[in-house]
C-alpha positions as a Markdown table, in Angstrom:
| # | Residue | x | y | z |
|---|---|---|---|---|
| 1 | Met | -13.4 | 252.5 | 126.6 |
| 2 | Arg | -13.7 | 248.6 | 126.4 |
| 3 | Arg | -13.4 | 248.8 | 122.6 |
| 4 | Ala | -10.2 | 250.7 | 123.0 |
| 5 | Leu | -8.9 | 248.3 | 125.5 |
| 6 | Ser | -9.7 | 245.3 | 123.5 |
| 7 | Phe | -8.1 | 246.8 | 120.4 |
| 8 | Ala | -4.9 | 247.6 | 122.4 |
| 9 | Val | -4.6 | 244.2 | 124.1 |
| 10 | Ala | -5.1 | 242.4 | 120.8 |
| 11 | Ala | -2.6 | 244.7 | 118.9 |
| 12 | Gly | -0.1 | 244.7 | 121.7 |
| 13 | Thr | -0.2 | 240.9 | 122.2 |
| 14 | Thr | 0.0 | 240.2 | 118.4 |
| 15 | Arg | 3.0 | 242.5 | 118.0 |
| 16 | Ala | 4.9 | 241.1 | 121.0 |
| 17 | Val | 4.3 | 237.5 | 119.8 |
| 18 | Tyr | 5.3 | 238.4 | 116.3 |
| 19 | Glu | 8.5 | 240.1 | 117.2 |
| 20 | Gly | 9.4 | 237.3 | 119.5 |
| 21 | Leu | 8.9 | 234.7 | 116.9 |
| 22 | Arg | 11.0 | 236.6 | 114.4 |
| 23 | Arg | 14.0 | 236.4 | 116.7 |
| 24 | Leu | 13.9 | 232.6 | 116.7 |
| 25 | Pro | 16.0 | 230.6 | 114.1 |
| 26 | Arg | 14.2 | 230.3 | 110.8 |
| 27 | Asp | 12.1 | 227.2 | 110.6 |
| 28 | Ala | 11.4 | 225.8 | 107.1 |
| 29 | Arg | 7.9 | 224.6 | 108.2 |
| 30 | Trp | 7.0 | 228.3 | 108.9 |
| 31 | Thr | 8.5 | 229.7 | 105.6 |
| 32 | Arg | 6.8 | 230.1 | 102.3 |
| 33 | Thr | 7.4 | 231.5 | 98.9 |
| 34 | Asn | 4.8 | 234.0 | 98.0 |
| 35 | His | 3.0 | 234.9 | 94.8 |
| 36 | Ala | 6.0 | 237.1 | 93.7 |
| 37 | Gly | 8.6 | 234.5 | 94.5 |
| 38 | Arg | 9.7 | 236.1 | 97.7 |
| 39 | Glu | 10.5 | 234.0 | 100.8 |
| 40 | Val | 8.4 | 235.1 | 103.7 |
| 41 | Asp | 7.7 | 233.7 | 107.2 |
| 42 | Leu | 4.3 | 232.6 | 108.6 |
| 43 | Tyr | 4.8 | 234.1 | 112.0 |
| 44 | Ala | 2.0 | 236.6 | 111.7 |
| 45 | Gly | -0.4 | 233.6 | 111.9 |
| 46 | Pro | 0.3 | 232.5 | 115.4 |
| 47 | Ala | 0.7 | 236.1 | 116.5 |
| 48 | Val | -2.8 | 237.1 | 115.5 |
| 49 | Val | -4.2 | 233.8 | 116.9 |
| 50 | Leu | -3.0 | 234.8 | 120.4 |
| 51 | Gly | -3.7 | 238.5 | 120.0 |
| 52 | Ala | -7.3 | 238.1 | 118.9 |
| 53 | Ala | -8.0 | 235.5 | 121.6 |
| 54 | Ala | -6.5 | 237.7 | 124.3 |
| 55 | Gly | -8.4 | 240.8 | 123.3 |
| 56 | Ser | -11.8 | 239.1 | 122.7 |
| 57 | Gly | -13.0 | 239.3 | 126.3 |
| 58 | Ser | -15.2 | 236.3 | 125.5 |
| 59 | Ala | -14.3 | 232.6 | 126.4 |
| 60 | Pro | -16.6 | 231.2 | 123.7 |
| 61 | Val | -15.0 | 233.5 | 121.0 |
| 62 | Ala | -11.5 | 232.9 | 122.4 |
| 63 | Leu | -12.2 | 229.1 | 122.1 |
| 64 | Ala | -13.2 | 229.5 | 118.4 |
| 65 | Val | -10.2 | 231.6 | 117.6 |
| 66 | Leu | -7.8 | 229.2 | 119.2 |
| 67 | Ala | -9.4 | 226.2 | 117.6 |
| 68 | Ala | -9.5 | 227.8 | 114.2 |
| 69 | Gly | -5.8 | 228.8 | 114.6 |
| 70 | Ala | -4.8 | 225.3 | 115.6 |
| 71 | Cys | -6.5 | 223.7 | 112.6 |
| 72 | Gly | -5.1 | 226.2 | 110.3 |
| 73 | Ala | -1.6 | 225.6 | 111.7 |
| 74 | Tyr | -2.0 | 221.9 | 111.1 |
| 75 | Asp | -2.8 | 222.6 | 107.5 |
| 76 | Asp | 0.2 | 225.1 | 107.2 |
| 77 | Val | 2.6 | 222.6 | 108.6 |
| 78 | Arg | 1.1 | 219.3 | 107.3 |
| 79 | Gly | -1.0 | 220.3 | 104.4 |
| 80 | Asp | -0.8 | 218.9 | 100.9 |
| 81 | His | -1.5 | 220.2 | 97.4 |
| 82 | Arg | -5.2 | 219.5 | 97.4 |
| 83 | Arg | -7.6 | 222.3 | 97.4 |
| 84 | Gly | -11.3 | 222.7 | 97.6 |
| 85 | Phe | -14.2 | 221.1 | 99.5 |
| 86 | Arg | -14.7 | 218.4 | 96.8 |
| 87 | Ala | -11.1 | 217.2 | 96.9 |
| 88 | His | -11.0 | 216.8 | 100.6 |
| 89 | Ser | -14.5 | 215.3 | 100.9 |
| 90 | Ala | -13.6 | 212.8 | 98.2 |
| 91 | Ala | -10.5 | 211.8 | 100.2 |
| 92 | Leu | -12.5 | 211.6 | 103.4 |
| 93 | Arg | -15.0 | 209.2 | 101.7 |
| 94 | Gly | -12.1 | 207.1 | 100.8 |
| 95 | Gly | -10.9 | 206.8 | 104.4 |
| 96 | Glu | -8.2 | 209.5 | 104.2 |
| 97 | Val | -8.3 | 212.4 | 106.6 |
| 98 | Thr | -6.6 | 215.3 | 104.9 |
| 99 | Ser | -5.4 | 218.6 | 106.5 |
| 100 | Gly | -8.4 | 220.2 | 104.7 |
| 101 | Ala | -10.8 | 217.8 | 106.4 |
| 102 | Val | -9.3 | 218.5 | 109.8 |
| 103 | Lys | -9.9 | 222.2 | 109.2 |
| 104 | Leu | -13.4 | 221.7 | 108.0 |
| 105 | Leu | -14.4 | 219.4 | 110.9 |
| 106 | Gly | -12.4 | 221.0 | 113.5 |
| 107 | Ile | -13.3 | 224.5 | 112.9 |
| 108 | Gly | -17.0 | 223.5 | 112.3 |
| 109 | Ala | -17.2 | 221.7 | 115.6 |
| 110 | Ala | -15.5 | 224.4 | 117.6 |
| 111 | Ser | -17.7 | 227.1 | 116.0 |
| 112 | Leu | -20.9 | 225.1 | 117.0 |
| 113 | Val | -19.6 | 224.9 | 120.5 |
| 114 | Ala | -18.9 | 228.6 | 120.6 |
| 115 | Gly | -22.3 | 229.3 | 119.1 |
| 116 | Ala | -23.9 | 227.1 | 121.8 |
| 117 | Leu | -22.1 | 229.1 | 124.6 |
| 118 | Leu | -23.0 | 232.4 | 123.0 |
| 119 | Lys | -26.7 | 231.9 | 122.6 |
| 120 | Glu | -29.6 | 230.4 | 124.5 |
| 121 | Arg | -32.0 | 229.1 | 122.0 |
| 122 | Pro | -31.2 | 226.0 | 119.8 |
| 123 | Val | -31.8 | 227.8 | 116.4 |
| 124 | Asp | -29.7 | 230.7 | 117.5 |
| 125 | Lys | -26.9 | 228.4 | 118.7 |
| 126 | Val | -26.7 | 226.7 | 115.3 |
| 127 | Leu | -26.9 | 230.1 | 113.4 |
| 128 | Ala | -24.1 | 231.4 | 115.5 |
| 129 | Gly | -22.0 | 228.5 | 114.8 |
| 130 | Val | -22.5 | 228.8 | 111.1 |
| 131 | Val | -21.6 | 232.5 | 111.2 |
| 132 | Val | -18.4 | 231.7 | 113.2 |
| 133 | Ala | -17.3 | 228.9 | 110.9 |
| 134 | Gly | -18.4 | 230.7 | 107.7 |
| 135 | Ser | -16.4 | 233.8 | 108.6 |
| 136 | Ala | -13.3 | 231.8 | 109.4 |
| 137 | His | -13.5 | 230.1 | 106.0 |
| 138 | Leu | -14.4 | 233.2 | 104.0 |
| 139 | Val | -11.5 | 235.2 | 105.4 |
| 140 | Asn | -9.1 | 232.3 | 104.4 |
| 141 | Leu | -10.6 | 232.3 | 100.9 |
| 142 | Val | -9.8 | 235.9 | 100.3 |
| 143 | Asp | -6.2 | 235.5 | 101.7 |
| 144 | Val | -4.6 | 235.2 | 98.1 |
| 145 | Arg | -2.5 | 238.3 | 98.0 |
| 146 | Pro | -0.5 | 240.4 | 100.6 |
| 147 | Gly | -2.8 | 242.2 | 103.0 |
| 148 | Arg | -6.1 | 241.1 | 101.6 |
| 149 | Ala | -7.2 | 239.0 | 104.6 |
| 150 | Gly | -6.2 | 241.8 | 107.0 |
| 151 | Leu | -8.0 | 244.4 | 105.1 |
| 152 | Ala | -11.1 | 242.2 | 104.8 |
| 153 | Val | -11.0 | 241.7 | 108.5 |
| 154 | Leu | -10.9 | 245.5 | 109.1 |
| 155 | Ala | -13.8 | 246.0 | 106.8 |
| 156 | Leu | -16.0 | 243.1 | 108.1 |
| 157 | Ala | -15.4 | 244.0 | 111.8 |
| 158 | Ala | -15.7 | 247.7 | 111.7 |
| 159 | Pro | -19.5 | 247.8 | 111.6 |
| 160 | Gly | -19.5 | 245.6 | 114.8 |
| 161 | Leu | -17.8 | 248.3 | 116.8 |
| 162 | Leu | -21.3 | 250.0 | 117.0 |
| 163 | Arg | -22.7 | 246.9 | 118.8 |
| 164 | Gly | -19.8 | 246.3 | 121.4 |
| 165 | Ser | -16.2 | 245.5 | 122.0 |
| 166 | Pro | -15.7 | 242.0 | 120.6 |
| 167 | Ala | -15.1 | 243.3 | 117.1 |
| 168 | Ala | -12.2 | 245.4 | 118.2 |
| 169 | Ala | -10.0 | 242.4 | 118.9 |
| 170 | Pro | -9.7 | 241.1 | 115.3 |
| 171 | Met | -9.2 | 244.6 | 114.2 |
| 172 | Gly | -6.4 | 245.2 | 116.6 |
| 173 | Ala | -4.7 | 241.9 | 115.8 |
| 174 | Ala | -5.0 | 242.4 | 112.0 |
| 175 | Ala | -3.8 | 246.0 | 112.2 |
| 176 | Ala | -0.7 | 245.1 | 114.2 |
| 177 | Val | 0.8 | 243.0 | 111.4 |
| 178 | Leu | -0.9 | 244.5 | 108.3 |
| 179 | Ala | 2.2 | 246.7 | 107.3 |
| 180 | Asp | 4.4 | 243.6 | 107.5 |
| 181 | Asp | 1.9 | 241.6 | 105.4 |
| 182 | Leu | 1.6 | 244.3 | 102.8 |
| 183 | Gly | 5.3 | 244.7 | 102.7 |
| 184 | Glu | 5.7 | 241.0 | 102.0 |
| 185 | Ser | 7.9 | 240.1 | 104.9 |
| 186 | Thr | 5.2 | 237.8 | 106.5 |
| 187 | Met | 1.9 | 236.3 | 105.8 |
| 188 | Leu | -1.0 | 235.1 | 107.9 |
| 189 | Gly | -1.3 | 231.7 | 106.4 |
| 190 | Asp | -4.2 | 229.4 | 107.2 |
| 191 | Thr | -3.3 | 229.8 | 110.9 |
| 192 | Gly | -4.0 | 233.5 | 110.9 |
| 193 | Ala | -6.7 | 233.8 | 108.3 |
| 194 | His | -8.9 | 231.2 | 109.9 |
| 195 | Ala | -8.4 | 232.6 | 113.4 |
| 196 | Leu | -9.1 | 236.2 | 112.4 |
| 197 | Gly | -12.2 | 235.1 | 110.6 |
| 198 | Ala | -13.5 | 233.1 | 113.5 |
| 199 | Ala | -12.9 | 236.2 | 115.7 |
| 200 | Val | -15.0 | 238.4 | 113.4 |
| 201 | Gly | -17.6 | 235.7 | 113.2 |
| 202 | Gly | -17.6 | 235.5 | 117.0 |
| 203 | Ala | -18.1 | 239.2 | 117.2 |
| 204 | Ile | -21.0 | 239.1 | 114.7 |
| 205 | Ala | -22.6 | 236.2 | 116.6 |
| 206 | Ala | -22.3 | 237.9 | 120.0 |
| 207 | Gly | -23.8 | 241.2 | 118.7 |
| 208 | Asn | -26.8 | 239.9 | 116.7 |
| 209 | Gly | -30.2 | 238.3 | 117.2 |
| 210 | Arg | -31.8 | 235.6 | 115.2 |
| 211 | Leu | -32.7 | 237.7 | 112.2 |
| 212 | Gly | -29.2 | 239.3 | 112.0 |
| 213 | Leu | -27.6 | 235.9 | 112.5 |
| 214 | Ala | -29.7 | 234.4 | 109.7 |
| 215 | Ala | -28.9 | 237.3 | 107.4 |
| 216 | His | -25.2 | 237.0 | 108.0 |
| 217 | Ala | -25.2 | 233.2 | 107.6 |
| 218 | Ala | -26.9 | 233.6 | 104.2 |
| 219 | Ala | -24.6 | 236.3 | 103.1 |
| 220 | Leu | -21.6 | 234.3 | 104.1 |
| 221 | Val | -22.9 | 231.2 | 102.1 |
| 222 | Val | -23.3 | 233.4 | 99.0 |
| 223 | Ala | -20.0 | 235.2 | 99.4 |
| 224 | Ala | -18.1 | 232.0 | 99.9 |
| 225 | Ala | -19.7 | 230.4 | 96.9 |
| 226 | Val | -19.0 | 233.5 | 94.7 |
| 227 | Trp | -15.4 | 233.8 | 95.9 |
| 228 | Gly | -14.8 | 230.1 | 95.5 |
| 229 | Glu | -16.0 | 230.1 | 91.9 |
| 230 | Arg | -13.8 | 233.2 | 91.3 |
| 231 | Ala | -10.8 | 231.4 | 92.6 |
| 232 | Thr | -11.5 | 228.3 | 90.5 |
| 233 | Ser | -11.8 | 230.4 | 87.4 |
| 234 | Ser | -8.6 | 232.2 | 88.2 |
| 235 | Arg | -6.7 | 228.9 | 88.5 |
| 236 | Ala | -8.2 | 227.8 | 85.2 |
| 237 | His | -7.3 | 231.0 | 83.4 |
| 238 | Pro | -4.1 | 232.2 | 85.2 |
| 239 | Cys | -3.4 | 234.8 | 82.5 |
| 240 | Gly | -7.0 | 236.2 | 82.2 |
């Protein structure tokens, strides 16, 4: 029953916020040209942030979701052309705080706080923080085509339904705007992708002990490395 309620709250909140934002005058800061050259809005992003946070039923998870969404929104509005950890870390060493650095540091810090609140023992707190942050960044990495991030969230969160209700919130939020995303009328942007990923990570952290957290953390590191390498190769060989 709690799973159904969490899903419904997340989906209903997401849909209500999205429809409300769509009625506002179009803001260029929240408009993008997608891979097919079509103009789409980014309103699905803020909508899933609020939906996933509202449906989470967990203050630590809601904190991580809201912080990840805020950092992603900063990058959506103020971001530059630089991509990748190396580019942003190099700029940071040079004294420049890029939007990517804000995401990396902000989401990392919020995830560690959420992990500390979710778990009791120091090792478990750190592992939970890694899982939340890693999930947030992984979902953002896969968000390169319409619907991919939303479908990834549904696939990653579904097994967590067996352990409890937190996983239902990101699923409800993602499902509420998935058709619009696939139809190329909106996109999640960094705002929504990071927030949904953090929500999935929070659900994983809440439902697993140390062994499960360690396994998920290791899997996230490998997946992020593989996907990052794939994305780099795709940019280097756009026709291949």
